[in-house]
PDB file of N, CA, C and O in Angstrom:
ATOM      1  N   MET A   1      12.741   5.780 -22.277  1.00  0.00           N
ATOM      2  CA  MET A   1      11.550   6.657 -23.072  1.00  0.00           C
ATOM      3  C   MET A   1      11.284   7.672 -22.326  1.00  0.00           C
ATOM      4  O   MET A   1      11.216   7.651 -21.097  1.00  0.00           O
ATOM      5  N   SER A   2      11.066   8.923 -23.280  1.00  0.00           N
ATOM      6  CA  SER A   2      11.030  10.284 -22.593  1.00  0.00           C
ATOM      7  C   SER A   2       9.255  10.416 -22.214  1.00  0.00           C
ATOM      8  O   SER A   2       8.473  10.434 -23.164  1.00  0.00           O
ATOM      9  N   PRO A   3       8.793  10.492 -20.969  1.00  0.00           N
ATOM     10  CA  PRO A   3       7.507  10.611 -20.844  1.00  0.00           C
ATOM     11  C   PRO A   3       6.484  11.865 -21.786  1.00  0.00           C
ATOM     12  O   PRO A   3       6.714  13.065 -21.632  1.00  0.00           O
ATOM     13  N   SER A   4       5.572  11.457 -22.565  1.00  0.00           N
ATOM     14  CA  SER A   4       4.522  12.587 -22.672  1.00  0.00           C
ATOM     15  C   SER A   4       3.296  13.112 -22.502  1.00  0.00           C
ATOM     16  O   SER A   4       2.235  12.491 -22.579  1.00  0.00           O
ATOM     17  N   TRP A   5       3.483  14.590 -22.202  1.00  0.00           N
ATOM     18  CA  TRP A   5       2.553  14.859 -22.578  1.00  0.00           C
ATOM     19  C   TRP A   5       1.430  14.796 -23.205  1.00  0.00           C
ATOM     20  O   TRP A   5       1.415  14.737 -24.435  1.00  0.00           O
ATOM     21  N   LYS A   6      -0.310  14.798 -22.073  1.00  0.00           N
ATOM     22  CA  LYS A   6      -1.349  14.500 -23.017  1.00  0.00           C
ATOM     23  C   LYS A   6      -1.450  16.105 -23.696  1.00  0.00           C
ATOM     24  O   LYS A   6      -1.629  15.995 -24.909  1.00  0.00           O
ATOM     25  N   ASP A   7      -1.395  17.399 -23.307  1.00  0.00           N
ATOM     26  CA  ASP A   7      -1.594  17.927 -24.187  1.00  0.00           C
ATOM     27  C   ASP A   7      -0.415  19.136 -24.597  1.00  0.00           C
ATOM     28  O   ASP A   7       0.094  19.716 -23.638  1.00  0.00           O
ATOM     29  N   PRO A   8      -0.020  19.486 -25.822  1.00  0.00           N
ATOM     30  CA  PRO A   8       1.112  20.324 -25.949  1.00  0.00           C
ATOM     31  C   PRO A   8       1.318  21.784 -25.552  1.00  0.00           C
ATOM     32  O   PRO A   8       0.508  22.668 -25.271  1.00  0.00           O
ATOM     33  N   VAL A   9       2.436  21.767 -25.605  1.00  0.00           N
ATOM     34  CA  VAL A   9       2.401  22.775 -24.855  1.00  0.00           C
ATOM     35  C   VAL A   9       3.010  23.735 -26.557  1.00  0.00           C
ATOM     36  O   VAL A   9       3.849  23.219 -27.295  1.00  0.00           O
ATOM     37  N   VAL A  10       2.652  24.503 -26.723  1.00  0.00           N
ATOM     38  CA  VAL A  10       3.167  25.321 -27.656  1.00  0.00           C
ATOM     39  C   VAL A  10       3.829  26.969 -27.206  1.00  0.00           C
ATOM     40  O   VAL A  10       3.509  27.861 -26.421  1.00  0.00           O
ATOM     41  N   ILE A  11       5.111  26.688 -28.396  1.00  0.00           N
ATOM     42  CA  ILE A  11       5.654  28.240 -27.571  1.00  0.00           C
ATOM     43  C   ILE A  11       6.686  28.535 -28.780  1.00  0.00           C
ATOM     44  O   ILE A  11       7.084  27.802 -29.686  1.00  0.00           O
ATOM     45  N   SER A  12       6.932  29.695 -28.504  1.00  0.00           N
ATOM     46  CA  SER A  12       7.336  30.738 -29.935  1.00  0.00           C
ATOM     47  C   SER A  12       9.165  30.558 -29.470  1.00  0.00           C
ATOM     48  O   SER A  12       9.724  31.047 -28.488  1.00  0.00           O
ATOM     49  N   ILE A  13       9.656  29.850 -30.365  1.00  0.00           N
ATOM     50  CA  ILE A  13      11.353  29.553 -29.961  1.00  0.00           C
ATOM     51  C   ILE A  13      12.571  29.581 -31.105  1.00  0.00           C
ATOM     52  O   ILE A  13      12.237  28.843 -32.031  1.00  0.00           O
ATOM     53  N   GLY A  14      13.365  29.954 -31.248  1.00  0.00           N
ATOM     54  CA  GLY A  14      14.247  29.801 -31.725  1.00  0.00           C
ATOM     55  C   GLY A  14      14.592  31.066 -32.701  1.00  0.00           C
ATOM     56  O   GLY A  14      13.892  32.031 -32.394  1.00  0.00           O
ATOM     57  N   GLU A  15      15.311  31.281 -33.586  1.00  0.00           N
ATOM     58  CA  GLU A  15      15.788  32.388 -34.454  1.00  0.00           C
ATOM     59  C   GLU A  15      16.083  32.006 -36.026  1.00  0.00           C
ATOM     60  O   GLU A  15      17.081  31.388 -36.396  1.00  0.00           O
ATOM     61  N   PRO A  16      14.820  32.583 -37.060  1.00  0.00           N
ATOM     62  CA  PRO A  16      14.122  33.372 -36.203  1.00  0.00           C
ATOM     63  C   PRO A  16      12.771  32.602 -35.566  1.00  0.00           C
ATOM     64  O   PRO A  16      12.545  31.414 -35.797  1.00  0.00           O
ATOM     65  N   PRO A  17      11.856  33.491 -34.687  1.00  0.00           N
ATOM     66  CA  PRO A  17      10.704  32.294 -33.612  1.00  0.00           C
ATOM     67  C   PRO A  17       9.919  31.797 -34.782  1.00  0.00           C
ATOM     68  O   PRO A  17       9.401  32.297 -35.781  1.00  0.00           O
ATOM     69  N   ALA A  18      10.052  30.512 -34.209  1.00  0.00           N
ATOM     70  CA  ALA A  18       8.805  29.402 -34.550  1.00  0.00           C
ATOM     71  C   ALA A  18       8.097  28.804 -33.695  1.00  0.00           C
ATOM     72  O   ALA A  18       8.524  28.413 -32.608  1.00  0.00           O
ATOM     73  N   GLU A  19       6.608  28.634 -34.222  1.00  0.00           N
ATOM     74  CA  GLU A  19       5.747  27.843 -33.316  1.00  0.00           C
ATOM     75  C   GLU A  19       6.292  26.171 -33.016  1.00  0.00           C
ATOM     76  O   GLU A  19       6.145  25.253 -33.822  1.00  0.00           O
ATOM     77  N   THR A  20       6.764  26.087 -32.033  1.00  0.00           N
ATOM     78  CA  THR A  20       6.851  24.853 -31.943  1.00  0.00           C
ATOM     79  C   THR A  20       6.129  24.035 -30.690  1.00  0.00           C
ATOM     80  O   THR A  20       5.958  24.563 -29.591  1.00  0.00           O
ATOM     81  N   ALA A  21       5.755  22.762 -30.982  1.00  0.00           N
ATOM     82  CA  ALA A  21       5.056  22.261 -30.133  1.00  0.00           C
ATOM     83  C   ALA A  21       5.861  21.133 -28.919  1.00  0.00           C
ATOM     84  O   ALA A  21       6.756  20.318 -29.145  1.00  0.00           O
ATOM     85  N   ILE A  22       5.239  21.414 -27.741  1.00  0.00           N
ATOM     86  CA  ILE A  22       6.230  20.545 -26.934  1.00  0.00           C
ATOM     87  C   ILE A  22       5.932  20.160 -26.581  1.00  0.00           C
ATOM     88  O   ILE A  22       5.046  20.789 -26.002  1.00  0.00           O
ATOM     89  N   VAL A  23       5.932  18.323 -26.093  1.00  0.00           N
ATOM     90  CA  VAL A  23       4.903  17.047 -25.936  1.00  0.00           C
ATOM     91  C   VAL A  23       5.258  15.929 -25.292  1.00  0.00           C
ATOM     92  O   VAL A  23       4.587  14.936 -25.010  1.00  0.00           O
ATOM     93  N   THR A  24       6.877  16.304 -24.998  1.00  0.00           N
ATOM     94  CA  THR A  24       7.684  15.474 -24.335  1.00  0.00           C
ATOM     95  C   THR A  24       8.801  15.845 -23.036  1.00  0.00           C
ATOM     96  O   THR A  24       9.643  16.698 -23.319  1.00  0.00           O
ATOM     97  N   LEU A  25       8.829  15.515 -22.255  1.00  0.00           N
ATOM     98  CA  LEU A  25       9.899  16.233 -21.236  1.00  0.00           C
ATOM     99  C   LEU A  25      11.497  16.202 -22.188  1.00  0.00           C
ATOM    100  O   LEU A  25      12.222  17.191 -22.301  1.00  0.00           O
ATOM    101  N   GLN A  26      11.657  15.456 -22.520  1.00  0.00           N
ATOM    102  CA  GLN A  26      12.884  15.796 -23.323  1.00  0.00           C
ATOM    103  C   GLN A  26      13.305  16.735 -24.217  1.00  0.00           C
ATOM    104  O   GLN A  26      14.441  17.181 -24.384  1.00  0.00           O
ATOM    105  N   ALA A  27      12.119  17.037 -24.867  1.00  0.00           N
ATOM    106  CA  ALA A  27      12.086  17.927 -25.711  1.00  0.00           C
ATOM    107  C   ALA A  27      11.910  19.349 -24.700  1.00  0.00           C
ATOM    108  O   ALA A  27      12.405  20.315 -25.279  1.00  0.00           O
ATOM    109  N   ALA A  28      11.586  19.551 -23.941  1.00  0.00           N
ATOM    110  CA  ALA A  28      10.956  20.576 -22.787  1.00  0.00           C
ATOM    111  C   ALA A  28      12.434  20.332 -22.101  1.00  0.00           C
ATOM    112  O   ALA A  28      12.991  21.418 -21.941  1.00  0.00           O
ATOM    113  N   ALA A  29      13.068  19.448 -21.743  1.00  0.00           N
ATOM    114  CA  ALA A  29      14.335  19.816 -21.447  1.00  0.00           C
ATOM    115  C   ALA A  29      15.110  20.783 -21.866  1.00  0.00           C
ATOM    116  O   ALA A  29      15.346  21.900 -21.406  1.00  0.00           O
ATOM    117  N   TRP A  30      15.615  20.014 -23.141  1.00  0.00           N
ATOM    118  CA  TRP A  30      16.198  20.672 -24.467  1.00  0.00           C
ATOM    119  C   TRP A  30      16.164  22.069 -24.807  1.00  0.00           C
ATOM    120  O   TRP A  30      17.155  22.777 -24.987  1.00  0.00           O
ATOM    121  N   ALA A  31      14.736  22.486 -24.895  1.00  0.00           N
ATOM    122  CA  ALA A  31      14.607  23.811 -25.212  1.00  0.00           C
ATOM    123  C   ALA A  31      14.715  24.610 -24.194  1.00  0.00           C
ATOM    124  O   ALA A  31      15.199  25.721 -24.407  1.00  0.00           O
ATOM    125  N   LEU A  32      14.213  24.184 -22.574  1.00  0.00           N
ATOM    126  CA  LEU A  32      14.860  24.879 -21.746  1.00  0.00           C
ATOM    127  C   LEU A  32      16.172  24.803 -21.005  1.00  0.00           C
ATOM    128  O   LEU A  32      16.355  25.262 -19.878  1.00  0.00           O
ATOM    129  N   ILE A  33      17.298  24.022 -21.935  1.00  0.00           N
ATOM    130  CA  ILE A  33      19.025  24.503 -21.782  1.00  0.00           C
ATOM    131  C   ILE A  33      19.754  25.309 -22.758  1.00  0.00           C
ATOM    132  O   ILE A  33      20.783  25.962 -22.587  1.00  0.00           O
ATOM    133  N   ASP A  34      18.661  25.070 -24.384  1.00  0.00           N
ATOM    134  CA  ASP A  34      19.246  24.925 -25.229  1.00  0.00           C
ATOM    135  C   ASP A  34      18.597  26.593 -25.658  1.00  0.00           C
ATOM    136  O   ASP A  34      19.262  27.622 -25.781  1.00  0.00           O
ATOM    137  N   ASP A  35      17.299  26.443 -25.801  1.00  0.00           N
ATOM    138  CA  ASP A  35      16.980  27.858 -26.961  1.00  0.00           C
ATOM    139  C   ASP A  35      15.948  29.026 -26.175  1.00  0.00           C
ATOM    140  O   ASP A  35      15.362  30.001 -26.643  1.00  0.00           O
ATOM    141  N   TRP A  36      16.014  28.360 -24.492  1.00  0.00           N
ATOM    142  CA  TRP A  36      15.528  29.008 -23.887  1.00  0.00           C
ATOM    143  C   TRP A  36      15.687  31.368 -23.670  1.00  0.00           C
ATOM    144  O   TRP A  36      16.757  31.826 -23.271  1.00  0.00           O
ATOM    145  N   PRO A  37      14.761  32.124 -23.936  1.00  0.00           N
ATOM    146  CA  PRO A  37      15.327  33.617 -24.291  1.00  0.00           C
ATOM    147  C   PRO A  37      16.013  34.176 -23.323  1.00  0.00           C
ATOM    148  O   PRO A  37      16.915  35.001 -23.474  1.00  0.00           O
ATOM    149  N   ILE A  38      15.599  33.735 -22.289  1.00  0.00           N
ATOM    150  CA  ILE A  38      16.335  34.369 -20.828  1.00  0.00           C
ATOM    151  C   ILE A  38      16.712  33.629 -20.533  1.00  0.00           C
ATOM    152  O   ILE A  38      16.217  32.512 -20.692  1.00  0.00           O
ATOM    153  N   GLU A  39      18.020  33.916 -19.820  1.00  0.00           N
ATOM    154  CA  GLU A  39      19.181  32.962 -18.792  1.00  0.00           C
ATOM    155  C   GLU A  39      18.237  33.017 -17.165  1.00  0.00           C
ATOM    156  O   GLU A  39      17.760  32.059 -16.558  1.00  0.00           O
ATOM    157  N   GLU A  40      18.222  33.657 -17.001  1.00  0.00           N
ATOM    158  CA  GLU A  40      17.432  33.532 -14.869  1.00  0.00           C
ATOM    159  C   GLU A  40      15.667  34.012 -15.209  1.00  0.00           C
ATOM    160  O   GLU A  40      15.098  34.606 -16.124  1.00  0.00           O
ATOM    161  N   GLY A  41      15.311  33.471 -14.108  1.00  0.00           N
ATOM    162  CA  GLY A  41      14.050  33.457 -13.541  1.00  0.00           C
ATOM    163  C   GLY A  41      13.336  32.290 -12.936  1.00  0.00           C
ATOM    164  O   GLY A  41      13.208  31.165 -13.420  1.00  0.00           O
ATOM    165  N   PRO A  42      12.878  32.763 -11.759  1.00  0.00           N
ATOM    166  CA  PRO A  42      12.472  32.503 -10.791  1.00  0.00           C
ATOM    167  C   PRO A  42      11.820  30.728 -11.427  1.00  0.00           C
ATOM    168  O   PRO A  42      12.131  29.646 -10.929  1.00  0.00           O
ATOM    169  N   ALA A  43      10.740  30.990 -12.800  1.00  0.00           N
ATOM    170  CA  ALA A  43       9.790  30.147 -13.252  1.00  0.00           C
ATOM    171  C   ALA A  43      10.423  29.088 -13.874  1.00  0.00           C
ATOM    172  O   ALA A  43      10.154  27.887 -13.885  1.00  0.00           O
ATOM    173  N   LEU A  44      11.581  29.928 -14.550  1.00  0.00           N
ATOM    174  CA  LEU A  44      12.839  28.820 -15.330  1.00  0.00           C
ATOM    175  C   LEU A  44      13.761  28.015 -14.571  1.00  0.00           C
ATOM    176  O   LEU A  44      14.334  27.084 -15.136  1.00  0.00           O
ATOM    177  N   ASP A  45      13.983  28.280 -13.281  1.00  0.00           N
ATOM    178  CA  ASP A  45      14.610  27.606 -12.224  1.00  0.00           C
ATOM    179  C   ASP A  45      13.855  26.391 -11.602  1.00  0.00           C
ATOM    180  O   ASP A  45      14.477  25.479 -11.058  1.00  0.00           O
ATOM    181  N   LEU A  46      12.393  26.408 -11.706  1.00  0.00           N
ATOM    182  CA  LEU A  46      11.792  25.626 -11.079  1.00  0.00           C
ATOM    183  C   LEU A  46      11.554  24.386 -11.853  1.00  0.00           C
ATOM    184  O   LEU A  46      11.726  23.223 -11.486  1.00  0.00           O
ATOM    185  N   ALA A  47      10.926  25.048 -13.525  1.00  0.00           N
ATOM    186  CA  ALA A  47      10.937  24.271 -14.528  1.00  0.00           C
ATOM    187  C   ALA A  47      11.830  23.318 -14.700  1.00  0.00           C
ATOM    188  O   ALA A  47      11.561  22.137 -14.917  1.00  0.00           O
ATOM    189  N   VAL A  48      13.048  23.854 -14.600  1.00  0.00           N
ATOM    190  CA  VAL A  48      14.335  22.993 -14.855  1.00  0.00           C
ATOM    191  C   VAL A  48      14.664  21.734 -13.537  1.00  0.00           C
ATOM    192  O   VAL A  48      15.147  20.626 -13.769  1.00  0.00           O
ATOM    193  N   THR A  49      14.373  22.107 -12.541  1.00  0.00           N
ATOM    194  CA  THR A  49      14.416  21.414 -11.005  1.00  0.00           C
ATOM    195  C   THR A  49      12.909  20.082 -11.086  1.00  0.00           C
ATOM    196  O   THR A  49      12.847  18.974 -10.554  1.00  0.00           O
ATOM    197  N   ALA A  50      11.955  20.757 -11.909  1.00  0.00           N
ATOM    198  CA  ALA A  50      10.612  20.075 -12.125  1.00  0.00           C
ATOM    199  C   ALA A  50      10.949  18.748 -13.111  1.00  0.00           C
ATOM    200  O   ALA A  50      10.734  17.537 -13.069  1.00  0.00           O
ATOM    201  N   CYS A  51      11.556  19.628 -13.951  1.00  0.00           N
ATOM    202  CA  CYS A  51      11.631  17.951 -15.390  1.00  0.00           C
ATOM    203  C   CYS A  51      12.970  17.483 -14.602  1.00  0.00           C
ATOM    204  O   CYS A  51      12.911  16.271 -14.811  1.00  0.00           O
ATOM    205  N   THR A  52      14.017  17.664 -13.908  1.00  0.00           N
ATOM    206  CA  THR A  52      15.121  16.795 -13.385  1.00  0.00           C
ATOM    207  C   THR A  52      14.376  15.887 -11.882  1.00  0.00           C
ATOM    208  O   THR A  52      14.687  15.021 -11.064  1.00  0.00           O
ATOM    209  N   GLY A  53      13.603  16.497 -12.124  1.00  0.00           N
ATOM    210  CA  GLY A  53      12.660  15.585 -10.811  1.00  0.00           C
ATOM    211  C   GLY A  53      12.191  14.128 -11.502  1.00  0.00           C
ATOM    212  O   GLY A  53      12.603  12.980 -11.337  1.00  0.00           O
ATOM    213  N   VAL A  54      11.165  14.687 -12.332  1.00  0.00           N
ATOM    214  CA  VAL A  54      10.504  13.499 -13.363  1.00  0.00           C
ATOM    215  C   VAL A  54      12.003  12.236 -13.455  1.00  0.00           C
ATOM    216  O   VAL A  54      12.384  11.244 -12.834  1.00  0.00           O
ATOM    217  N   ILE A  55      12.446  13.071 -14.642  1.00  0.00           N
ATOM    218  CA  ILE A  55      14.141  11.812 -14.759  1.00  0.00           C
ATOM    219  C   ILE A  55      14.569  11.763 -13.731  1.00  0.00           C
ATOM    220  O   ILE A  55      15.708  11.352 -13.950  1.00  0.00           O
ATOM    221  N   GLU A  56      14.448  11.931 -12.398  1.00  0.00           N
ATOM    222  CA  GLU A  56      15.132  10.738 -11.188  1.00  0.00           C
ATOM    223  C   GLU A  56      13.462  10.323 -10.767  1.00  0.00           C
ATOM    224  O   GLU A  56      13.481   9.099 -10.641  1.00  0.00           O
ATOM    225  N   GLY A  57      12.710  10.591 -10.626  1.00  0.00           N
ATOM    226  CA  GLY A  57      11.323   9.730 -10.552  1.00  0.00           C
ATOM    227  C   GLY A  57      11.110   9.928  -9.209  1.00  0.00           C
ATOM    228  O   GLY A  57      10.967   9.010  -8.401  1.00  0.00           O
ATOM    229  N   LYS A  58      11.076  11.599  -8.838  1.00  0.00           N
ATOM    230  CA  LYS A  58      10.412  11.993  -8.029  1.00  0.00           C
ATOM    231  C   LYS A  58       9.499  13.133  -7.983  1.00  0.00           C
ATOM    232  O   LYS A  58       9.182  13.901  -7.074  1.00  0.00           O
ATOM    233  N   ARG A  59       9.061  13.001  -9.587  1.00  0.00           N
ATOM    234  CA  ARG A  59       8.277  14.321  -9.930  1.00  0.00           C
ATOM    235  C   ARG A  59       6.820  13.602 -10.579  1.00  0.00           C
ATOM    236  O   ARG A  59       6.874  12.381 -10.428  1.00  0.00           O
ATOM    237  N   LYS A  60       5.720  13.990 -11.163  1.00  0.00           N
ATOM    238  CA  LYS A  60       5.382  13.599 -11.692  1.00  0.00           C
ATOM    239  C   LYS A  60       5.226  14.388 -13.649  1.00  0.00           C
ATOM    240  O   LYS A  60       5.330  15.614 -13.699  1.00  0.00           O
ATOM    241  N   PRO A  61       5.080  13.899 -14.542  1.00  0.00           N
ATOM    242  CA  PRO A  61       5.331  14.868 -15.677  1.00  0.00           C
ATOM    243  C   PRO A  61       4.560  16.410 -15.790  1.00  0.00           C
ATOM    244  O   PRO A  61       4.951  17.486 -16.242  1.00  0.00           O
ATOM    245  N   GLU A  62       2.987  15.875 -15.012  1.00  0.00           N
ATOM    246  CA  GLU A  62       2.520  16.437 -15.075  1.00  0.00           C
ATOM    247  C   GLU A  62       2.979  18.072 -14.405  1.00  0.00           C
ATOM    248  O   GLU A  62       2.958  19.272 -14.680  1.00  0.00           O
ATOM    249  N   GLU A  63       3.241  17.448 -13.724  1.00  0.00           N
ATOM    250  CA  GLU A  63       4.383  18.928 -12.611  1.00  0.00           C
ATOM    251  C   GLU A  63       5.439  19.295 -13.530  1.00  0.00           C
ATOM    252  O   GLU A  63       5.650  20.502 -13.416  1.00  0.00           O
ATOM    253  N   ALA A  64       6.122  18.806 -14.315  1.00  0.00           N
ATOM    254  CA  ALA A  64       6.865  19.334 -14.985  1.00  0.00           C
ATOM    255  C   ALA A  64       6.245  20.338 -15.917  1.00  0.00           C
ATOM    256  O   ALA A  64       6.392  21.560 -15.909  1.00  0.00           O
ATOM    257  N   ARG A  65       5.198  19.252 -17.083  1.00  0.00           N
ATOM    258  CA  ARG A  65       4.185  20.397 -17.626  1.00  0.00           C
ATOM    259  C   ARG A  65       3.727  21.520 -17.307  1.00  0.00           C
ATOM    260  O   ARG A  65       3.636  22.542 -17.986  1.00  0.00           O
ATOM    261  N   GLN A  66       3.320  21.245 -15.846  1.00  0.00           N
ATOM    262  CA  GLN A  66       3.067  22.772 -15.510  1.00  0.00           C
ATOM    263  C   GLN A  66       3.888  24.511 -15.131  1.00  0.00           C
ATOM    264  O   GLN A  66       3.499  25.677 -15.203  1.00  0.00           O
ATOM    265  N   ALA A  67       5.664  23.557 -14.562  1.00  0.00           N
ATOM    266  CA  ALA A  67       6.223  24.359 -14.402  1.00  0.00           C
ATOM    267  C   ALA A  67       6.879  25.067 -15.807  1.00  0.00           C
ATOM    268  O   ALA A  67       7.607  26.059 -15.866  1.00  0.00           O
ATOM    269  N   PHE A  68       6.273  24.053 -17.128  1.00  0.00           N
ATOM    270  CA  PHE A  68       7.085  24.698 -18.019  1.00  0.00           C
ATOM    271  C   PHE A  68       6.136  25.902 -18.850  1.00  0.00           C
ATOM    272  O   PHE A  68       6.500  26.888 -19.491  1.00  0.00           O
ATOM    273  N   VAL A  69       5.065  25.482 -18.608  1.00  0.00           N
ATOM    274  CA  VAL A  69       3.825  26.596 -18.716  1.00  0.00           C
ATOM    275  C   VAL A  69       4.733  27.978 -18.441  1.00  0.00           C
ATOM    276  O   VAL A  69       5.346  28.835 -19.078  1.00  0.00           O
ATOM    277  N   ALA A  70       4.381  27.587 -16.962  1.00  0.00           N
ATOM    278  CA  ALA A  70       4.964  29.009 -15.836  1.00  0.00           C
ATOM    279  C   ALA A  70       6.057  29.297 -16.584  1.00  0.00           C
ATOM    280  O   ALA A  70       5.822  30.331 -17.209  1.00  0.00           O
ATOM    281  N   ALA A  71       7.211  28.851 -16.836  1.00  0.00           N
ATOM    282  CA  ALA A  71       8.675  29.598 -17.289  1.00  0.00           C
ATOM    283  C   ALA A  71       8.112  29.691 -18.710  1.00  0.00           C
ATOM    284  O   ALA A  71       9.243  29.688 -19.197  1.00  0.00           O
ATOM    285  N   ALA A  72       7.304  29.774 -19.810  1.00  0.00           N
ATOM    286  CA  ALA A  72       6.956  30.083 -20.864  1.00  0.00           C
ATOM    287  C   ALA A  72       6.601  31.371 -21.034  1.00  0.00           C
ATOM    288  O   ALA A  72       7.017  32.228 -21.814  1.00  0.00           O
ATOM    289  N   THR A  73       5.704  31.390 -20.126  1.00  0.00           N
ATOM    290  CA  THR A  73       4.798  32.871 -19.749  1.00  0.00           C
ATOM    291  C   THR A  73       5.992  33.718 -18.972  1.00  0.00           C
ATOM    292  O   THR A  73       6.117  34.926 -18.775  1.00  0.00           O
ATOM    293  N   GLU A  74       6.537  32.967 -18.735  1.00  0.00           N
ATOM    294  CA  GLU A  74       7.885  33.952 -17.465  1.00  0.00           C
ATOM    295  C   GLU A  74       8.610  34.838 -18.604  1.00  0.00           C
ATOM    296  O   GLU A  74       8.991  36.005 -18.510  1.00  0.00           O
ATOM    297  N   ALA A  75       8.703  33.867 -19.823  1.00  0.00           N
ATOM    298  CA  ALA A  75       9.419  34.428 -20.723  1.00  0.00           C
ATOM    299  C   ALA A  75       9.256  35.144 -21.953  1.00  0.00           C
ATOM    300  O   ALA A  75       9.967  35.824 -22.693  1.00  0.00           O
ATOM    301  N   GLY A  76       7.840  34.676 -21.901  1.00  0.00           N
ATOM    302  CA  GLY A  76       6.983  35.481 -23.318  1.00  0.00           C
ATOM    303  C   GLY A  76       6.669  34.797 -24.239  1.00  0.00           C
ATOM    304  O   GLY A  76       6.038  35.481 -25.044  1.00  0.00           O
ATOM    305  N   ILE A  77       6.822  33.370 -24.688  1.00  0.00           N
ATOM    306  CA  ILE A  77       6.840  32.336 -25.176  1.00  0.00           C
ATOM    307  C   ILE A  77       5.464  32.087 -25.287  1.00  0.00           C
ATOM    308  O   ILE A  77       5.181  32.110 -26.485  1.00  0.00           O
ATOM    309  N   LEU A  78       4.453  31.854 -24.580  1.00  0.00           N
ATOM    310  CA  LEU A  78       3.579  30.555 -24.484  1.00  0.00           C
ATOM    311  C   LEU A  78       2.452  31.016 -25.465  1.00  0.00           C
ATOM    312  O   LEU A  78       1.682  31.932 -25.181  1.00  0.00           O
ATOM    313  N   ILE A  79       2.419  30.483 -26.363  1.00  0.00           N
ATOM    314  CA  ILE A  79       1.441  30.546 -27.650  1.00  0.00           C
ATOM    315  C   ILE A  79      -0.329  30.067 -26.681  1.00  0.00           C
ATOM    316  O   ILE A  79      -1.264  30.787 -26.331  1.00  0.00           O
ATOM    317  N   ARG A  80      -0.087  28.523 -26.546  1.00  0.00           N
ATOM    318  CA  ARG A  80      -1.194  27.957 -26.383  1.00  0.00           C
ATOM    319  C   ARG A  80      -0.530  26.849 -25.178  1.00  0.00           C
ATOM    320  O   ARG A  80       0.548  26.293 -25.388  1.00  0.00           O
ATOM    321  N   ALA A  81      -1.247  26.641 -24.028  1.00  0.00           N
ATOM    322  CA  ALA A  81      -0.877  25.641 -23.307  1.00  0.00           C
ATOM    323  C   ALA A  81      -2.279  24.361 -22.690  1.00  0.00           C
ATOM    324  O   ALA A  81      -1.968  23.391 -21.999  1.00  0.00           O
TER     325      ALA A  81
END
């Protein structure tokens, strides 16, 4: 089971862009890997690392959520956190 976040992160992603509520670590990881509008960025790298850390049991889901919000801000797709 994928850890869920208490508060969703709403981003505008896809082609055409659509508002998407991300509420689980799995959804965040898939968005970062498959749908992210940029391929490089420090916040993107940290978000991927944070998601991996949660999967490995080394980090808390809220750390991954914060990193995901930072990556969405960096990519210019954050709607609401």
